[in-house]
ZADO-1210 file (C-alpha; in nm, 4 decimals, padded with zeros to 6 digits):
<atoms>
<atom x="-01.5981" y="01.3376" z="00.2556" code="MET" pos="1"/>
<atom x="-01.5078" y="01.6430" z="00.0476" code="SER" pos="2"/>
<atom x="-01.2361" y="01.6458" z="-00.2114" code="GLY" pos="3"/>
<atom x="-01.1516" y="01.4866" z="-00.5413" code="THR" pos="4"/>
<atom x="-01.3013" y="01.1381" z="-00.5828" code="PRO" pos="5"/>
<atom x="-01.0876" y="00.8458" z="-00.6926" code="GLU" pos="6"/>
<atom x="-01.1843" y="00.9161" z="-01.0546" code="SER" pos="7"/>
<atom x="-01.0284" y="01.2634" z="-01.0116" code="GLY" pos="8"/>
<atom x="-00.6966" y="01.1082" z="-00.9159" code="HIS" pos="9"/>
<atom x="-00.7129" y="00.8816" z="-01.2207" code="ALA" pos="10"/>
<atom x="-00.7878" y="01.1781" z="-01.4494" code="LYS" pos="11"/>
<atom x="-00.4895" y="01.3669" z="-01.3090" code="ASN" pos="12"/>
<atom x="-00.2650" y="01.0691" z="-01.3796" code="VAL" pos="13"/>
<atom x="-00.4020" y="01.0258" z="-01.7331" code="ALA" pos="14"/>
<atom x="-00.3381" y="01.3924" z="-01.8078" code="ASN" pos="15"/>
<atom x="00.0124" y="01.3687" z="-01.6644" code="PHE" pos="16"/>
<atom x="00.0813" y="01.0729" z="-01.8936" code="GLU" pos="17"/>
<atom x="-00.0364" y="01.2838" z="-02.1883" code="ASP" pos="18"/>
<atom x="00.1850" y="01.5695" z="-02.0724" code="LEU" pos="19"/>
<atom x="00.4893" y="01.3410" z="-02.0709" code="ILE" pos="20"/>
<atom x="00.3994" y="01.2114" z="-02.4182" code="SER" pos="21"/>
<atom x="00.3703" y="01.5629" z="-02.5577" code="PHE" pos="22"/>
<atom x="00.7020" y="01.6666" z="-02.4029" code="CYS" pos="23"/>
<atom x="00.8696" y="01.3547" z="-02.5445" code="THR" pos="24"/>
<atom x="00.7368" y="01.4397" z="-02.8903" code="SER" pos="25"/>
<atom x="00.9140" y="01.7765" z="-02.8792" code="TYR" pos="26"/>
<atom x="01.2446" y="01.5929" z="-02.9030" code="GLY" pos="27"/>
<atom x="01.5644" y="01.7773" z="-02.8157" code="ASP" pos="28"/>
<atom x="01.3765" y="02.1065" z="-02.8000" code="THR" pos="29"/>
<atom x="01.2380" y="01.9987" z="-02.4643" code="TYR" pos="30"/>
<atom x="01.5528" y="02.0411" z="-02.2597" code="ASN" pos="31"/>
<atom x="01.4864" y="02.1971" z="-01.9169" code="PRO" pos="32"/>
<atom x="01.7725" y="02.2674" z="-01.6797" code="THR" pos="33"/>
<atom x="01.5652" y="02.1891" z="-01.3720" code="LYS" pos="34"/>
<atom x="01.6181" y="01.8242" z="-01.2842" code="GLU" pos="35"/>
<atom x="01.2590" y="01.7625" z="-01.1736" code="SER" pos="36"/>
<atom x="01.1307" y="01.8690" z="-01.5179" code="LEU" pos="37"/>
<atom x="01.3518" y="01.6364" z="-01.7211" code="LYS" pos="38"/>
<atom x="01.1719" y="01.3501" z="-01.8926" code="LEU" pos="39"/>
<atom x="01.3456" y="01.0900" z="-01.6795" code="SER" pos="40"/>
<atom x="01.2272" y="01.2660" z="-01.3628" code="ALA" pos="41"/>
<atom x="00.8727" y="01.3001" z="-01.4965" code="LEU" pos="42"/>
<atom x="00.8625" y="00.9320" z="-01.5800" code="THR" pos="43"/>
<atom x="00.9931" y="00.8442" z="-01.2355" code="GLY" pos="44"/>
<atom x="00.7332" y="01.0662" z="-01.0698" code="LEU" pos="45"/>
<atom x="00.4596" y="00.9022" z="-01.2725" code="LEU" pos="46"/>
<atom x="00.5767" y="00.5600" z="-01.1562" code="ALA" pos="47"/>
<atom x="00.5770" y="00.6774" z="-00.7940" code="THR" pos="48"/>
<atom x="00.2255" y="00.8145" z="-00.8288" code="VAL" pos="49"/>
<atom x="00.0937" y="00.4951" z="-00.9858" code="ASN" pos="50"/>
<atom x="00.2554" y="00.2865" z="-00.7125" code="THR" pos="51"/>
<atom x="00.1052" y="00.5054" z="-00.4393" code="SER" pos="52"/>
<atom x="-00.2389" y="00.4942" z="-00.5998" code="LEU" pos="53"/>
<atom x="-00.2322" y="00.1152" z="-00.6180" code="GLN" pos="54"/>
<atom x="-00.1047" y="00.0864" z="-00.2606" code="ALA" pos="55"/>
<atom x="-00.3919" y="00.3041" z="-00.1386" code="HIS" pos="56"/>
<atom x="-00.6467" y="00.0977" z="-00.3300" code="LYS" pos="57"/>
<atom x="-00.5135" y="-00.2236" z="-00.1752" code="VAL" pos="58"/>
<atom x="-00.5087" y="-00.0711" z="00.1738" code="ALA" pos="59"/>
<atom x="-00.8617" y="00.0673" z="00.1306" code="LYS" pos="60"/>
<atom x="-00.9890" y="-00.2718" z="00.0157" code="THR" pos="61"/>
<atom x="-00.8316" y="-00.4376" z="00.3192" code="ASN" pos="62"/>
<atom x="-00.9919" y="-00.1764" z="00.5450" code="PHE" pos="63"/>
<atom x="-01.3343" y="-00.2269" z="00.3852" code="ASP" pos="64"/>
<atom x="-01.3035" y="-00.6038" z="00.4203" code="ASN" pos="65"/>
<atom x="-01.2018" y="-00.5722" z="00.7861" code="ALA" pos="66"/>
<atom x="-01.4899" y="-00.3335" z="00.8524" code="THR" pos="67"/>
<atom x="-01.7385" y="-00.5714" z="00.6912" code="ASN" pos="68"/>
<atom x="-01.6014" y="-00.8661" z="00.8874" code="ALA" pos="69"/>
<atom x="-01.6353" y="-00.6739" z="01.2131" code="ARG" pos="70"/>
<atom x="-01.9899" y="-00.5707" z="01.1310" code="LYS" pos="71"/>
<atom x="-02.0903" y="-00.9306" z="01.0620" code="LEU" pos="72"/>
<atom x="-01.9223" y="-01.0519" z="01.3813" code="ALA" pos="73"/>
<atom x="-02.0967" y="-00.7953" z="01.6012" code="PHE" pos="74"/>
<atom x="-02.4379" y="-00.8210" z="01.4350" code="HIS" pos="75"/>
<atom x="-02.5741" y="-01.1123" z="01.6458" code="PRO" pos="76"/>
<atom x="-02.4268" y="-00.9826" z="01.9744" code="LEU" pos="77"/>
<atom x="-02.7348" y="-00.8066" z="02.1099" code="LYS" pos="78"/>
<atom x="-02.9588" y="-01.1050" z="02.0493" code="GLN" pos="79"/>
<atom x="-02.7005" y="-01.3384" z="02.1999" code="LEU" pos="80"/>
<atom x="-02.6519" y="-01.1363" z="02.5187" code="THR" pos="81"/>
<atom x="-03.0284" y="-01.1230" z="02.5685" code="THR" pos="82"/>
<atom x="-03.0339" y="-01.5024" z="02.5493" code="ARG" pos="83"/>
<atom x="-02.7509" y="-01.5141" z="02.8039" code="VAL" pos="84"/>
<atom x="-02.9501" y="-01.2990" z="03.0453" code="VAL" pos="85"/>
<atom x="-03.2596" y="-01.5119" z="02.9914" code="ASN" pos="86"/>
<atom x="-03.0586" y="-01.8275" z="03.0571" code="ALA" pos="87"/>
<atom x="-02.9253" y="-01.6746" z="03.3765" code="LEU" pos="88"/>
<atom x="-03.2747" y="-01.5663" z="03.4804" code="SER" pos="89"/>
<atom x="-03.3980" y="-01.9226" z="03.4347" code="ALA" pos="90"/>
<atom x="-03.1690" y="-02.0442" z="03.7147" code="THR" pos="91"/>
<atom x="-03.1949" y="-01.9985" z="04.0911" code="ASP" pos="92"/>
<atom x="-02.9398" y="-01.7195" z="04.0766" code="THR" pos="93"/>
<atom x="-03.0113" y="-01.4396" z="04.3248" code="ILE" pos="94"/>
<atom x="-03.2060" y="-01.1411" z="04.1962" code="ARG" pos="95"/>
<atom x="-02.9170" y="-00.8969" z="04.2347" code="GLN" pos="96"/>
<atom x="-02.6944" y="-01.0948" z="03.9970" code="THR" pos="97"/>
<atom x="-02.9707" y="-01.1160" z="03.7386" code="VAL" pos="98"/>
<atom x="-03.0322" y="-00.7426" z="03.7700" code="ASP" pos="99"/>
<atom x="-02.6621" y="-00.6759" z="03.7188" code="ASP" pos="100"/>
<atom x="-02.6668" y="-00.8853" z="03.4020" code="ALA" pos="101"/>
<atom x="-02.9800" y="-00.7093" z="03.2774" code="LYS" pos="102"/>
<atom x="-02.8205" y="-00.3707" z="03.3384" code="SER" pos="103"/>
<atom x="-02.5150" y="-00.4670" z="03.1354" code="ILE" pos="104"/>
<atom x="-02.7342" y="-00.6033" z="02.8582" code="ASN" pos="105"/>
<atom x="-02.9232" y="-00.2744" z="02.8401" code="LYS" pos="106"/>
<atom x="-02.5930" y="-00.0995" z="02.7778" code="LYS" pos="107"/>
<atom x="-02.5143" y="-00.3456" z="02.5015" code="ILE" pos="108"/>
<atom x="-02.8552" y="-00.2868" z="02.3475" code="ARG" pos="109"/>
<atom x="-02.8246" y="00.0892" z="02.3888" code="GLY" pos="110"/>
<atom x="-03.1182" y="00.1297" z="02.6288" code="LYS" pos="111"/>
<atom x="-03.1550" y="00.3350" z="02.9439" code="ARG" pos="112"/>
<atom x="-03.1755" y="00.1683" z="03.2816" code="SER" pos="113"/>
<atom x="-03.4276" y="00.4309" z="03.3930" code="LYS" pos="114"/>
<atom x="-03.6750" y="00.6345" z="03.1939" code="ALA" pos="115"/>
<atom x="-03.6186" y="01.0074" z="03.1650" code="VAL" pos="116"/>
<atom x="-03.8793" y="01.1968" z="03.3706" code="ILE" pos="117"/>
<atom x="-04.0310" y="01.4678" z="03.1543" code="GLN" pos="118"/>
<atom x="-04.1350" y="01.8019" z="03.3128" code="PRO" pos="119"/>
<atom x="-04.5034" y="01.8657" z="03.3781" code="VAL" pos="120"/>
<atom x="-04.6503" y="02.1366" z="03.1569" code="ILE" pos="121"/>
<atom x="-04.8984" y="02.3598" z="03.3409" code="VAL" pos="122"/>
<atom x="-05.1435" y="02.5512" z="03.1230" code="GLU" pos="123"/>
<atom x="-05.0763" y="02.9214" z="03.1479" code="GLY" pos="124"/>
<atom x="-04.7557" y="02.8684" z="03.3392" code="GLY" pos="125"/>
<atom x="-04.3996" y="02.9263" z="03.2261" code="PRO" pos="126"/>
<atom x="-04.2495" y="02.6825" z="02.9839" code="ALA" pos="127"/>
<atom x="-04.0441" y="02.4208" z="03.1689" code="PRO" pos="128"/>
<atom x="-03.6747" y="02.4041" z="03.1091" code="ALA" pos="129"/>
<atom x="-03.5799" y="02.1309" z="02.8620" code="PRO" pos="130"/>
<atom x="-03.4517" y="01.8097" z="03.0120" code="VAL" pos="131"/>
<atom x="-03.0845" y="01.7709" z="02.9337" code="ARG" pos="132"/>
<atom x="-02.9840" y="01.4115" z="02.8914" code="THR" pos="133"/>
<atom x="-02.6531" y="01.2412" z="02.8386" code="ILE" pos="134"/>
<atom x="-02.6510" y="00.9751" z="02.5716" code="SER" pos="135"/>
<atom x="-02.6312" y="00.6269" z="02.7145" code="VAL" pos="136"/>
<atom x="-02.6136" y="00.4620" z="02.3768" code="SER" pos="137"/>
<atom x="-02.2552" y="00.3530" z="02.4266" code="GLN" pos="138"/>
<atom x="-02.2524" y="00.1620" z="02.1017" code="GLN" pos="139"/>
<atom x="-01.8958" y="00.2060" z="01.9851" code="SER" pos="140"/>
<atom x="-01.7292" y="-00.1258" z="01.9197" code="PHE" pos="141"/>
<atom x="-01.4841" y="-00.0655" z="02.2040" code="ASP" pos="142"/>
<atom x="-01.7736" y="-00.0060" z="02.4419" code="LYS" pos="143"/>
<atom x="-01.9610" y="-00.3121" z="02.3210" code="LEU" pos="144"/>
<atom x="-01.6534" y="-00.5239" z="02.3819" code="ILE" pos="145"/>
<atom x="-01.6161" y="-00.3774" z="02.7304" code="ASP" pos="146"/>
<atom x="-01.9818" y="-00.4383" z="02.8185" code="HIS" pos="147"/>
<atom x="-01.9740" y="-00.7907" z="02.6751" code="PHE" pos="148"/>
<atom x="-01.6630" y="-00.8636" z="02.8817" code="SER" pos="149"/>
<atom x="-01.8466" y="-00.7446" z="03.1933" code="GLN" pos="150"/>
<atom x="-02.1409" y="-00.9700" z="03.1163" code="LEU" pos="151"/>
<atom x="-01.9098" y="-01.2678" z="03.0724" code="ILE" pos="152"/>
<atom x="-01.7470" y="-01.1886" z="03.4054" code="GLN" pos="153"/>
<atom x="-02.0884" y="-01.1758" z="03.5716" code="THR" pos="154"/>
<atom x="-02.2044" y="-01.5147" z="03.4435" code="VAL" pos="155"/>
<atom x="-01.8605" y="-01.6694" z="03.4930" code="SER" pos="156"/>
<atom x="-01.8793" y="-01.5876" z="03.8637" code="ALA" pos="157"/>
<atom x="-02.2186" y="-01.7562" z="03.8949" code="GLU" pos="158"/>
<atom x="-02.1898" y="-02.1344" z="03.9626" code="PRO" pos="159"/>
<atom x="-02.5537" y="-02.1870" z="03.8658" code="LEU" pos="160"/>
<atom x="-02.4975" y="-02.0550" z="03.5138" code="TYR" pos="161"/>
<atom x="-02.4423" y="-02.3820" z="03.3271" code="MET" pos="162"/>
<atom x="-02.6477" y="-02.3654" z="03.0063" code="PRO" pos="163"/>
<atom x="-02.6807" y="-02.6708" z="02.7827" code="ASN" pos="164"/>
<atom x="-02.6794" y="-02.4557" z="02.4687" code="GLU" pos="165"/>
<atom x="-02.3259" y="-02.4649" z="02.3271" code="ALA" pos="166"/>
<atom x="-02.3103" y="-02.1011" z="02.2155" code="ASN" pos="167"/>
<atom x="-02.4251" y="-01.9767" z="02.5574" code="LEU" pos="168"/>
<atom x="-02.1558" y="-02.1468" z="02.7617" code="THR" pos="169"/>
<atom x="-01.8888" y="-01.9364" z="02.9278" code="VAL" pos="170"/>
<atom x="-01.6232" y="-02.0982" z="02.7096" code="ALA" pos="171"/>
<atom x="-01.8139" y="-02.0076" z="02.3916" code="ALA" pos="172"/>
<atom x="-01.8724" y="-01.6529" z="02.5108" code="LEU" pos="173"/>
<atom x="-01.5033" y="-01.6067" z="02.5897" code="LYS" pos="174"/>
<atom x="-01.4089" y="-01.7408" z="02.2468" code="ALA" pos="175"/>
<atom x="-01.6511" y="-01.4967" z="02.0855" code="LEU" pos="176"/>
<atom x="-01.5061" y="-01.2114" z="02.2888" code="LEU" pos="177"/>
<atom x="-01.1574" y="-01.2922" z="02.1599" code="LEU" pos="178"/>
<atom x="-01.2885" y="-01.2984" z="01.8035" code="ASP" pos="179"/>
<atom x="-01.4645" y="-00.9633" z="01.8439" code="LEU" pos="180"/>
<atom x="-01.1479" y="-00.8095" z="01.9853" code="LYS" pos="181"/>
<atom x="-00.9476" y="-00.9464" z="01.6938" code="ALA" pos="182"/>
<atom x="-01.1975" y="-00.8138" z="01.4394" code="LYS" pos="183"/>
<atom x="-01.1952" y="-00.4717" z="01.6050" code="ASN" pos="184"/>
<atom x="-00.8156" y="-00.4627" z="01.6157" code="THR" pos="185"/>
<atom x="-00.8073" y="-00.5651" z="01.2505" code="GLY" pos="186"/>
<atom x="-01.0128" y="-00.2609" z="01.1563" code="VAL" pos="187"/>
<atom x="-00.7828" y="-00.0335" z="01.3541" code="MET" pos="188"/>
<atom x="-00.4698" y="-00.1715" z="01.1901" code="HIS" pos="189"/>
<atom x="-00.6112" y="-00.1555" z="00.8374" code="THR" pos="190"/>
<atom x="-00.7366" y="00.1976" z="00.9023" code="TYR" pos="191"/>
<atom x="-00.3853" y="00.3076" z="00.9991" code="ILE" pos="192"/>
<atom x="-00.2436" y="00.1419" z="00.6875" code="ALA" pos="193"/>
<atom x="-00.5057" y="00.3126" z="00.4703" code="THR" pos="194"/>
<atom x="-00.4403" y="00.6504" z="00.6291" code="SER" pos="195"/>
<atom x="-00.0650" y="00.6180" z="00.5733" code="ASN" pos="196"/>
<atom x="-00.1197" y="00.5055" z="00.2144" code="ALA" pos="197"/>
<atom x="-00.3444" y="00.8067" z="00.1549" code="ARG" pos="198"/>
<atom x="-00.0754" y="01.0391" z="00.2895" code="ILE" pos="199"/>
<atom x="00.1852" y="00.8844" z="00.0579" code="ALA" pos="200"/>
<atom x="-00.0493" y="00.9094" z="-00.2412" code="ARG" pos="201"/>
<atom x="-00.1404" y="01.2711" z="-00.1713" code="ASP" pos="202"/>
<atom x="00.2241" y="01.3631" z="-00.1157" code="ARG" pos="203"/>
<atom x="00.3216" y="01.2161" z="-00.4538" code="ALA" pos="204"/>
<atom x="00.0345" y="01.3859" z="-00.6331" code="MET" pos="205"/>
<atom x="-00.0280" y="01.7104" z="-00.4481" code="TYR" pos="206"/>
<atom x="00.2773" y="01.8087" z="-00.2446" code="ALA" pos="207"/>
<atom x="00.3836" y="02.1705" z="-00.2900" code="HIS" pos="208"/>
<atom x="00.6443" y="02.2056" z="-00.5682" code="ASP" pos="209"/>
<atom x="00.7379" y="01.8360" z="-00.5786" code="THR" pos="210"/>
<atom x="00.3966" y="01.6776" z="-00.6378" code="GLY" pos="211"/>
<atom x="00.2665" y="01.5692" z="-00.9753" code="MET" pos="212"/>
<atom x="00.0189" y="01.8563" z="-01.0102" code="VAL" pos="213"/>
<atom x="00.2657" y="02.1336" z="-00.9240" code="ASP" pos="214"/>
<atom x="00.5244" y="01.9690" z="-01.1456" code="THR" pos="215"/>
<atom x="00.2816" y="01.9740" z="-01.4375" code="SER" pos="216"/>
<atom x="00.2367" y="02.3501" z="-01.3866" code="VAL" pos="217"/>
<atom x="00.6139" y="02.3967" z="-01.3987" code="SER" pos="218"/>
<atom x="00.6350" y="02.1908" z="-01.7168" code="VAL" pos="219"/>
<atom x="00.3681" y="02.4067" z="-01.8789" code="LYS" pos="220"/>
<atom x="00.5553" y="02.7199" z="-01.7775" code="THR" pos="221"/>
<atom x="00.8784" y="02.5865" z="-01.9255" code="TYR" pos="222"/>
<atom x="00.7113" y="02.4877" z="-02.2538" code="VAL" pos="223"/>
<atom x="00.5537" y="02.8323" z="-02.2750" code="LYS" pos="224"/>
<atom x="00.8980" y="02.9873" z="-02.2310" code="SER" pos="225"/>
<atom x="01.0404" y="02.7730" z="-02.5120" code="VAL" pos="226"/>
<atom x="00.7616" y="02.7848" z="-02.7703" code="PHE" pos="227"/>
<atom x="00.5622" y="03.0931" z="-02.6705" code="GLY" pos="228"/>
<atom x="00.2202" y="03.1377" z="-02.5117" code="SER" pos="229"/>
<atom x="00.0390" y="03.1254" z="-02.8464" code="SER" pos="230"/>
<atom x="00.2262" y="02.8211" z="-02.9763" code="SER" pos="231"/>
<atom x="00.0414" y="02.4978" z="-03.0584" code="PRO" pos="232"/>
<atom x="00.2825" y="02.3148" z="-02.8271" code="GLU" pos="233"/>
<atom x="00.1820" y="02.5241" z="-02.5283" code="TYR" pos="234"/>
<atom x="-00.1863" y="02.4965" z="-02.6234" code="LYS" pos="235"/>
<atom x="-00.1468" y="02.1189" z="-02.6161" code="GLN" pos="236"/>
<atom x="-00.0319" y="02.1287" z="-02.2547" code="LEU" pos="237"/>
<atom x="-00.2585" y="02.4096" z="-02.1378" code="SER" pos="238"/>
<atom x="-00.5587" y="02.2015" z="-02.2440" code="ALA" pos="239"/>
<atom x="-00.4603" y="01.9388" z="-01.9848" code="LEU" pos="240"/>
<atom x="-00.6476" y="02.0159" z="-01.6650" code="ARG" pos="241"/>
<atom x="-00.5261" y="01.9065" z="-01.3215" code="PHE" pos="242"/>
<atom x="-00.7235" y="01.9113" z="-00.9972" code="THR" pos="243"/>
<atom x="-00.5350" y="02.0257" z="-00.6904" code="TYR" pos="244"/>
<atom x="-00.7558" y="01.9000" z="-00.4102" code="ARG" pos="245"/>
<atom x="-00.6902" y="01.5468" z="-00.2847" code="SER" pos="246"/>
<atom x="-00.9788" y="01.3142" z="-00.2113" code="GLY" pos="247"/>
<atom x="-01.0613" y="00.9842" z="-00.0449" code="VAL" pos="248"/>
</atoms>
């Protein structure tokens, strides 16, 4: 993802803290009429930025944890559904039901039900048109949940499917399905929270005119007007670099 990395945000904040310290050291000479440039406003903005940065870090950590939990929960699914199909095949269930289960399992595993027929190349003849295929690797977590639900429905409707293995029973499969749904929903919720926290952070730091970076530019301009462009005071502030682009 393009943009300023988290370290860039931290550097902006550190420079803004230095800017406030320099302005404080100027004493009564630093006396802007614009409310947003007063020391009290700068200090308040800094607090808002720090709060938004911390909130984003917490939200991002929660999102990462939820993503990892979902990944771990889904990892054994393909192997498990293959065992379910094998258990079904080992019964006297009719062939059509077994084929239905195998078809669903292929979707879970991301395989095609039928092989793609490639064109025959004839020497000296025109080049055949390329075969256009539509991806059948429906491996999004939502799709996996949907396919797994279909497989459970298939074996649930079969009276002969009564495995002795605890994790292959219909009850166990339904419990796993609920857990996978919960893990997937958890990722969605934490993603939304992270996205909103990022918006709040970027608004505090990079919003036009009111954000920390634009405010720092206004402070520099004011100090230049008070002390002059060649003054040591202005050189102190002009040496503080701020990055405009927001990042992750």
